[in-house]
N, C-alpha and C positions, 0 to 999 in steps of 0.2 A: 793701548794707547790711551794716553790722559787726556781726561774730558774735564772741563772748567765748570763751575759753577753756573756761569753764563750759558754755557754749551748746554749743560744739564736742565737747566731753564728752558732753554729754546728747543731741546727735544721735548720736554714735557708739554711746552704749549702746541708743540707740533704733530703730536699723537693724536689722532682722530679718534681713539676711545676717550669715553668721560673717565677722568683720575679727580677723585678729591682724598682729602687727608681728614680723618673725623677723631675727635675728642671724645671718647666713650664717656667720659668723667662727666662733660658737662652738654655732652649731645652736639656740641657746636662743630659748622664744618669750618677748618682752619685754612686749605687750600685748594683751591680748584683748578684745571688747565682750561683752554681755550674749546677743548673738545666737548668738557662739561658743559660750557656755557653755551655752547652749540646746539649741544643736545637739549638742553631743557630750556633753553631761551633766557636765562638770567644774565645778567653783567657779571663780571668777577665780585665787586663789592655786594651785590645783591646776594649772590650765592653764599659769602661769608657770613651773611646776617641771618641765613637759613639755620634752621634743625634739619636732622637729615631726615626727620618722621615727614617733612614738607614733601619730598621727592617719592614718596609712596602712592601707590594707584588706589589703594583701599578696597580693592577687590578681594575676594576670600582669600586666603593663602599671602596676600600683599599687607597686611594691614600694620601700622605702625609700630606695635607690641611685638610683633613678630619681627620685623627689621632691626628693633631695638636687641633682642634676643641673640640674633644672630652677629651682629656688631660685638656683642659681649664676648661670644663664645670665640670669636676670630681675636678680639682684645685676649683673652685667656690663655692664646699660645694656638688655637684651632683654626687653621685657615678654612675659608667657608668659601665654596664654587657651587652657585644656585641662578635658576632664573627669575625673574622677579616683573611685575609689573609697576612700573612706573609712572609719573605724572609729571608735565613739566608746565611752564607758568601759563600756558593757554588752556590747560586742564586736558588736554591730549593724554590718553591711557595709552602706553605703549610697552611693548616687552624687552626687556635687558638683560645679557648674561652678567653677573657680578661675581667678582673675585676680591673677597677681604682678607686681607694679611697683616698679621702685626708688625710693626716697625717700630724703630727707636729712633726719635728724631727732635734733637736738642736737649737730650737727657731726659725725655719724657716717652713715655707709651704711648703710641697711637696706633690707627689702622686705616691701611692705604685700601682704598676702595678703587676697583678698576671695572668700568659699564661699559658694555659694547652693546650698540643698539642691534636687536633680532628680530626686529619685530616683522621685517619683511621675510624673514624664515619661519617664524613663527605662523604667518598668515599662509604660506605656501603649506607647512606641515598640515595647518586646519583645513584648508583646500584638499589636501590629501586625504585627510581622514574622511572629508565629506563624500568626496568619489566616493573611493572603500565603502562609507557604508550605504550609500546610494545603491552598489551594485553587489555588496555581499549576498543576496539572494541568488543571485546568477551563478556564481562561481565562488569556490573556495579558495582562491589563489591567494587568498590575504598575505602577505609577507607577515604577519604576526602570528604567534599560535592562537588558536579560541578552544576553548573548554567548557567543559559542562562537567561540574562534581556533584553527585548525589550519593547520598548513603554511604561515604568514605571511600566512591569508586568513580572513574571517569565514565560518563554515560555519551559524550562526545568528543574529539579532538577534531582538529582539523587536519589535512595532510601535514603543514608547516609546524604546527605542535607536535606532532608525532618523529617529524625530520630532526626537529631542533635536539631531542634526547637519542636519536638513532634507532625508533622504533616504527612500526607499521600502525597506522589508525587502528585495526582490526585488535591487535595486540592490546591497545591500552583500552579500547573499550569492550573488551570479552571478560576483561577481569585479571587477566594472565598478570597485569603492569600495574600496579597500585599508584595513587599519589605521592606515598611516603618512599615510593622506591626510588623518585625522581629528587629528592631532595636530599641535600647533604645533612649528615645527623647532627650538626652542630647548628643547622638553621631550622630545623622540624618544629621544635618548640614553637620559633616565631611564627612558622608556616601556618601551625596548628591552632594557634591564638588565634591568627588572623580570621581563619576558617569558622570558628568558634563564634567568635564576636559578631562575624555578619548573619551566620545563621540563626543566634538568639536575639537579632535585633539591634543589638548596642552600636553595631557600625551598619550603614547602607552599603559603604564601598569602602575599599582598602586599596592603596597604591603604596607597592613597596618590594623592595629588591631583596634575593635571595640567591645562595647556591644552590645550583643542581647538579645531578650525576649523568653523565651520558651513559649510555648503554654500556660503552667499554671501558667506564669507571673515571671518565675523564671530567674535571670539575667545570663547570661553565657558570656565567653569571648572567642571573635572569631578572628581568624586570616585571612585574605581574601587578594588572589592573583588575579587580573582580567584583561584582556585587552581589548581593543575595536575591535571587528569584524563586518565583515557582514555577516549577516544571512538571506539568504532566501532573498537577495536581497536589506534590509535594514541594518542600524547600530544596534550593539547589543554590550551588555557586557557578555563576557566568562569568568569563573572565579571556581575558587576551594575556599573552605572555612574549616578552620579547628575548632574544638573545643578546646581552650587551656585552658579552666576553671581550671582545676587541675592544667596545667604547671604553670599557673599565681599564683595560691594560694600557690604553692609552692615558686616561686619564689620571692614573697610576703612577705613569713616567713622567706625565706634565706635574703633577704636584712634588715628584721627587726633583726634578730640575729647577722648580720653580726658586727654591731655596737658593741657588747661587745665582741665580737671576739678580741684575742691578734693579733698586727701588722702584724705578720708572720704567724703563725702556727693556729691561732684560724681563719685567712681568707682563708684557703685553701677549694676549692670546694670539694675534697676527705679527707677520713680520713687518719690522721698521725699519724704514731705509732712509739715508739722506743723499740726495743727488747734486752733485756739482762738477762742472766742467766736462761733464759726459760718463763720471766717474761714481760709482759708491763710496763715497764718504765712511759712511757707515751702514751696515746690517747688521741685526739680531740673530742670534742661532737661527728663529723659526723661521725666517725667509731663507736664510742661506739652506737649511734642508728642505724646506719647499722645494728648491731648484736644484737639490742633489751636491752641491757645495759647502763647502766649509766658510766661516766668516773669513778667513784671512784669504782665502782663495777670491773673495768678491772685492775685500775693501781696497779702494785706488789699485786694482787690476782692472777690473771689469764694470762696464756701464750698463744700462736699461738696454741698449741694442741686442747685448750678447745673449739676454733674456725673455725677448719678446719675439715670437714666431714669426719669420718673412710675411706672413700675411698681415698682421696687425702691427707691422715694426714701424712703418711710415708715420700711421696714424697717431701712436703713442709717444714716440721721438717729437713728432707736432705739439701734442698736449704738453710735453717738458719743456717745450722750447718756448711758446706761448706763456705757458706758468712763471718760466723764469722773468721772462718780458713783462710780465705785470699784468697781462690781458686777462679779462674774466672769461674763465673756462671752466666746465664743470670740475666739481671737487672729486667725484665718483667716475672712474675708467673701468671697464671689462675689457679684458684682451686674453689671448691664447699664450700660455708663457713657454719658453723651452728650456726644459732641463739637460744637466749636463751630460746624460745618456743618450739625449736625442728625444724622450719623450715629450708629448706637449700636455699641458696641466692648464685648466682653466682659474684664471685670477681674476680677483675684483680689489681694487685699490681706490685709498681715499687720501688726496696729497693738498698741498698748500705750499705758497711761497714762505720761506723765512730767509733770514740772514746767517750764515755761518762764517764765521771769522771774518766777518765785514761785508762779504760778497753775497749775493741772490744764491738761495738753493733750493730744493724740491725735498720736502721731509714730508711720509706719509707712511700709512698702514698698509698694508698686502695681506689677503684673505684667500686660501687655497679654496676656490669654490668648484673643484672638480667633482667631489661628491655630489656637491648639491645641483651641477648641471646634471649629472647622470642619474641622479633622481628623480628631476624635472621632466630628464630624457624620458625615464622609466615609466612615470605618471602620465607622460602623452602616450607613450605605447600601451600602456595598461589600459588607458581611457579608451583608446582606439579599439583595443582588443577585445574589450568588453562592448563597445557601441556594435564591433563587428559580430559578436557571438550574439547579441541581441538581436540584431537584424537576420542573422541567418537560422534563428532557434526556429524548430518545428512548432515548438509552441506559442502560444500567444503570450505577449510579456506588456504589463499595462499598469504603469505609474500614475498615481492620484496625488495631488496637493491635498493639505488638511481640508480645503471645501469641499473637496471629491470633484475637482475639475481635471482634466485629464492633461498629464503632462509628457507622459511617452505611450507609445502607439505603434508596437513593430508589424513588420509585413506578416507575419504569422497571423496577428490581430485583424488585419484588412482582410486578409483571405476568411479566419473563421466567421468574423462578423459583418462582412461587406462593405464596411465604412472605411474611407481612406483617412491617413493620418491628418491630412488639412482639414477634413470635416468634424473631426473631433477635437481636437488640442485646442485647450483652454475652455472646454466645455463641459457639462455635466455628462456622465458615464450614461451611453445610450441603450445599453444592452439589457438595461431591466424590465421584464414583463410588466404590464400592467397589473396592479393588485399586488405587486411583491414591494413596490417602495419601501414600506414601513420594516420590512426585514432585512433589505438591503442597509438602511440607516442603522437598524441595530447591530450587524454584522460589522460595518464602518467603523460605530463607536468602539466596538471592542479592538479593532486594529487600531485606532487611535488611542488606546490605553495601553499600547504594546502588546497586546494578546496575539500573537499570529495564528490563522487559520491552516489549517494541514491537511489538505487531502478533501475539503468540503464538497460535496456533491450537490451541484445546482444545476437549476434551468434558466436558461437566458436567452433572449430574442435577437435574431440577427435583421439587417437591416429590411429582405422582405416581410419580416412580420413573422416567419416560421422560427420554431423553437428548439433549442439543440441544449443535451445534456452535457453538463462540464464538472471537472473536478479543480475546484481550486484551491493554491496556497499562497498566502500573504506573508508579509513582513514589512517591519515598518523601516522608513527611512529616516538617516539622522544628517547632521551637518557636523562640522567640525567640534563645534562647542557643546556636541550632544543633543542638541534639539532637535525635536522629531519635526521632520519637513514635511513628509507627506506617508503613503504606502505603495507597495509595490506586490503586483500580484502575478503569478505562473498558471496559466490556463489550459487544460488539454481537452480536447473535443472527445467525450465517451459517448456518444450517441451511438455509434454501430455498436460498440462494445455493450452497450445497455438494452439494445435492440436483441443482440445475439443471447443475451443472459435470459431476456423475458422471451424470446422463443425457446431456449432450452428448456426453461420452468414449464412452458407450455405443452411441449412435447413429452417432458415428463411426466405432466400430470396425464396428457394423453394415453402413454403407455402403461401408467399404473392402473388408471382405470379399465383400459383392455384386459391388461392381466387379471385384474380381481372379476371383469365380466367373466371370461374365460374360465375362471372358477366356479361362479357362479353357474356357468353352462354345464360345468362336471358335477357339482351337487344337486343340479335341479330336479325336481320330481313334478313339479305343477306348474303349467302353462302361466297361470295368472301370476304366483309369485316369482317366475323368473322375469316376467316381464317388468314388473314394479321393481324386483331387486336390480334389474340393469340400470333401470332409468335412476334409481338412486344412487348408485356408483357413478355414473356418468355426471352427475349434479354434484355430490358430495365428495367424491374423488376426483374426479376429473376437471372441477373447476367451471363447470359451465353455468349457465344461468337457469335452463329447465331443459326437460327432456319429455316427450312423450311418443308413444306408441299407438296407431291407428288400424285399424283393419279396415280393409276396402270390401263395402257392401256392395251385391249385386241386385240392389233394388232400383226402381226407378228413376231414384236422386242421384243413385252412384255414390250413397254418403259413405263417410270416411269416421265409421266408429272408435273414439277413444277406449281404449282397454286398460292402460298403464299411464302413469305420470308422476313426476317428482318435480318441486320448485315452482309450482304456480297455483292459483285456486282451482277448485275442482270445475269450477262453471265455464272458464276462460276458453276451452276449445268449443265444448258443448255450443256456448252462444255465439260462436264463430259459422257454426251450420256449416262445415266443410264438405266437399266432395271431390270426387277425381275425376268427373265429367270435365270437357274443356268448355267452362264460362266460368263467370268472373269468379265466384269462390273455390273454383276449382284450378284457377290459374298461380297460386300462392306455390311454395316450394314443395308442401307436400301432395298436393294434388299432379303436379307436375312429374312427382319422382313416380307415384303409382303409376300414373299414365304411361310415362315413358321405360319405367323400369331400371332409371338411370340416377345416379345423386344429381340433386339440384340445390345450389347454394344463392341467397339472397345475402350480399353484401353488404348492404345499409339499407333497413328497414324501412327509413324515412324517405328514400329516393327512388327505391324500386317499383316500377308500376303494378308489376304483379302482385304488390303486398300493400296496394294502397287502402283495399276495403279493411284493413285490421293494423293499418300502419300507427291509428292512434293510441289503442289500445295496447301495443308493443311498446311505444313510447311511454306510456304511463307505468308499465311493467320494469322498463329498463332492458327491453329486449332490442339489441341493436343489429344483429347478423343471424341468419337462418342456415341449417343445413339439414335437407332431409335425404334419408336413406332409405331406398326401396325394401323391403323385403322380400327377396324372389325364393322361390321352389321351382317348379317348372311352370310358374307364373308370378308377377306379383301379386301378392297377398296384403300387403300392408306398407307402412311406412315408419320409421322410427328418424323424430324429428328432434334436433338439438338449437337449443338458442344461447348465443353468446351475448355478454353486455357491452362489447366495442365492435365497431364496424370491421369489416375487413380480418375478422377473427382465423379464417379456414383457409389455408393454404394447400398446394396439390399435396405436399406430404400429409399432413394432418387428414384432409380428407380419404387420402389411402388407407390409412390407418383405421381409421373410422368406418369407412365401407368394409374394409375387413371385418370389422368388429358386427356390423348391421349382417355381412352374409353367415357368420358364424350363430349368430342370434337366430336367424331365419331357420336354419338348420337346425339348432337346437328346439325351435319351435315344431317343426316339422316331427323332428326325434321324440319329443314330448307327444303331440299327438299321436304318434307311431306307439308309444308304450302305452298311451292310453286306451289305443284300439287294442292294444294286444292283452290289455286287462280284461276289456270286454269280450274279447274272446275265449280267456280263460274261464271266465264267469259262465260262458254258455256250455263249455266242455263239461262242465258238473252234472250234465243232464243225462250223462250216460258214463258207467267207469270206464265201459271198452273203449268209449269214444273219446276219453279223457286220456286215456292212455297213450292212443295213438296221436291226438293233437298235443299232448304233453311232450311225447317225443320228437313230433314235429317242432314243437315250440321251443324246447330245448336246443334241437339243431338250428332252428333260425337265431336263436339268442347266441349261441356260439359265434353264427357265422357275422351277425351283428356287431359282435363284440369282437371278433376280427378286424372288420370293416372301420367300428369305431377304434378301434387301435391302431390301423392302417394310417388312419387320416390324421388323428392325435400325433402320431411318428412323423409322417409326411408333411401334412399340411401345417397343423399348429407348431409344431418342431420346429419347419423351414421357416415359417413366418416369424416365430421368436427369434430364429438364427439371423434372418435378415434383420430385425430390429435390434439386434446386439451389434451386428456390422454398420449398420448405420449409425449407432451412438458412438462407437468406435471411432468413425467418421467424423462425428461432431467434436468428440473427445480431441482429436486430432489437430483441428482447426483452432483450437482456442489459444489464445494469448500465454504468454508467460506469465502475465502479472494476472490471469484468471483462474488462480490455484484454488478458490473455493469453487468453482464450476467444474474443475477437474474433478474435486473430491467427490461432487455428487454423481458425475458420468460414473465413476468408480463403483459407486454404492448401487446405482442402476444397473450396472453389468453383473454384480454380483447376485443382485435381485434377479436378472433375466436368468443367470446361470441355475439359480435355485428351482425357477419356473420351470425350465427345462429337463431338470433332473425329476420334476413331479410328474410332467408328461410323460417322460421316459417310464417311470416307475408306473404310470397309472395304465400306459399302454401294457405294460408287460404283466399286469392283473387282470386286464380285458383278454389278453391273447398271450398266454405263457408261450414264448418261443422254446423255452428248454425242454418241452415235452418231445418236441419233434426232432430237436438238436440233440438231445443227450439222452431219449427214453425215460419210460415210467418209472422206473427205479430210481435214476438219479433225479428226477424233476420233482418226485415226491421228498425225497431225503433233501433238495435243496430247498423245496418249500420250507418245509419244518424249521431245516437250522436257519435259513434266513429269517422267519417269523419271529423265531426264539430270539435271535441276535439284536432284531430292531426293538424289541419289545421287553430287554432287560429279562429273560427266563432262559433257566437252562432246559435243554435239551438232551432225551436220550433215543437212539434209533437202533432200532434191530430190524432188519430187513433181509428175505431172500429176493434173490436175483427174479425178477418177475416180467423182464422185457420180451415181448413178441409174445405173451400169451394172450391177450386181449386186441379185438377190432380198434381202430382210431376212434370210432365214435364211442366205444365204452372206456377206451383208456382217460379222454376228456372228461366223462362223467365220473371216474374214479378219481382224478385230480382235481373237480370241482366240490366231490364231497369232504376232499382233504380241506381243500382252500376254506371252503363254509365253515368247516369245524375248527381250524386253527384260527379263523377270524371271529369265530363266537367267543373263543377261550379268550383272545387278547379283548374284545368288547365288553364280556360279561364276568369272566371267571375270577381277574385279580391272581393269577397262578402265579409260581415262582419256578413249576416244573413240569413240561409236557414230554409224556413218552409214547413212543410210535415203536409197534410192533406188528410186523408183514410176514406171515407164513405163507408157504405153500406145501398143502397136503390133499389126497383123495380127491383130486379134479377139481379142487378151489383153490381160492386164495381167501385168507382172512386178513382184514384190517383192523388196527386198535389204535384210538388216540384216546389218551388218557390224560387228566391233568389234577393237580392237587388245590382248585381253588376255590371259590364259596360254595359251587354248587347250586342247585335250583330246585323249585317243583316243576316236576314234569306235568303231571296232571294239569296244573294251571296254566302252564305254558301253552299245551295243546289243546286247552277245552275251546269249546266255541266264542266264548264270551271276548277271548283275546285273541282270535285266528290271525288277526295280521300279524302279532308279535310271531306267530309259528313259521312264518312263511318260509323262511331259511331251511327250518327243520323238515316241515313239507316237501323243499325243493329236493334237500339231501333223501327222502325217502323214497322219492318220485325217480331221483336218479338211478338209485340201487334196484327199484323195480323195473327201470330201463332196462339195466346189464344183467336183468333175469336173478338178482340177488337180493337181499333182505338187510336190513338196519335195524340196530337196537340202541336204545338210548338209556342210561341208567346213571341217575344223580340225584343225591340225596344234599340238602343245606348243609354247610360245613366239611363235605367230604367229598370235594370234587366231582368230575363227570368223565365217564367213559361212554364213547361211541366206538361200535362195531357193526362192522358189515361183510359180508361172506359173498363173493362173485365167483362163479361157476369158468371154469377155463375152457375158452373157445377151442375145440379141437380143429376147426377149420381154419384157425391161422396159425401159420408155416412161422 
């Protein structure tokens, strides 16, 4: 179809895009269309007198020198396409999309510039960016890839970033995939240089495109924007990445086709049409392609009624008719277009009335707005989904503006803190406890500097004044221009986990204190030392404030006499003048516990009426709660009293644990008193050798019975108690949440420690009453004792033994076993030997026993002298046991030459 110069001029003026022709040499604007005049507010004459630099917005990236540089490149034969901030006659700055092409006009080289107003689209894009920035702390559903690079590797990528390159986020973060693996080798130097310049401080940020490599080897085009930041105290690069492969393909196709378009009409970015007599008299290929036709299929064959969806057809045809009639109707129209294949697209048109061949026609441009419509709908859907997510979140999500006023407060925040959304919106955050305002302001300033708070544990106040423990993570909010608009925080209520954690620590301390007290009971030889050691362990290991033991006196005052204490000044209890009588100074926890024979607890020393007479002294010393435990044998003879620094410290489980300790302590006191009495009896037996032998025999028998009884109680009672503690600790471990891994590790350490204690109790029980003697016989028991002792203490053992089972009565067998046991114990304690040899032979109606070591030996006369008689008690007991079995014992030793112990026992002919 031939078009005259007048027709071209009519089309030139009818195009809604701004079109101007520029002389690079002079900087003048040679020609403009009406679209340019309408866009910038100049008349054609005014526009032709302008320099092109007068149209520059002047913002960064849109300065006049940049414009002149781009025009020069276009004039040199390199077409330019870019987005630009322009300025109209009124001073308004707005966004345009600019196409620059070199043309030959009237024999001279010029530059054709086509400008399209994209300000609305840019504002929509900025609004989209602002919305995404506001909610990115809630979801990683960003449409762009987000990454953090540090030390040459990824430390974070979002799902979109991983999806762009065909990987899972975990693969990229783990180091299995490095950044260089994702970059086309030809573009790798460009990317590396940009990273280097940002990390070195030469560039604050960089925006560039490069070719990437998908997991399957396919090339993709990427657009990246990143800046240098400090991440976890070290330099890093944080940025976003878009897959622009499809856009690049479209742009390349557009650039290839533009060369064949005519200077004005075919160079338009949008569809161009001319309507007259209800038919398209002209359409450019862009418009035809948008509807799935060729230009020939539309021109003079179809009209607007064929390309408009029936829903909008009457409205659009009416607009065309009124425009042809010269009526004033809006130049911009939006409607749903009907494609050749029946599909529907969203289009936007700008049109005006023109004359074509001397008659009225409608000339306009058309833009396929389907993608933008979909983007707007996606934005609305995304915004709605994010709002739904925030509303449904079990975590409190709160947003503040730059002045610290609440701008978002979700239902979880209402439930957590008690204030409704209407009560807090637009007001300062009400959750800061009194006295913590300065700390809050410091944290707020950090977030305003762009420094996020991650997993910060704080205490906050509810509406009723109560305090809760929270875990807070924050991030900054930005608008589409990158300016900070506020901060958003996600808050988790950790009050109950913190309580459980503290309770576990408390139980752990109590358990450890009880275990060490049991060890002290086993080692104890003196009642006063035992009581002081138990009080020390309760305070230093158990973490309690103070502990003391008082004995109940049976004087007229029924006094409570302090006998041991740790954790307070020595005069504290004495000055209280406590009693266990039912009167004022006997109505405190200690007096009640002795009088009733049951545990008594004072949960708060400042409000308990029974503690009123000593409340002030307790307040001064920081005693907030008290537990008094009776010490019982056949009667209550005292009390163990424990003080804690916090009210309501002792619960039922802890009371039961500590009551078990008090019962064991009472038993230990009784046992020590029994041992003291036993020693006094032994002293009395020295008056008569004959009486000594009888009483010694009786004492040994009683001792063995006592050992068996203690062994049974250690095995049955203490062993069972430790087993119950282990079961309870396992139950506590099972109740811990998955995110409480440090507490699980503590529980596992405590379980291992309890297993060690149980094994020690079993070994101690076996030492007190060896079951192997009854189960295996004397020969096997002695062999096992020797070999086990040597194995446990890194010594060699040589045993030569005749069979001697059934030769001795049970009481003689135990004496033989004890002599062996004491001998081997002395080797372990004193000899420093590497070899122990045992020889047992049967001959001439007797059995001879020999234990020899190659240790350092000792001065026998010095050990057995009266000056150090206490040190020879073990040897004396061995001799006494040999005598009780009607035998004799000899010891020979020299320093540096080892020790030999031999004894002979006559065979009991009455034993079958």
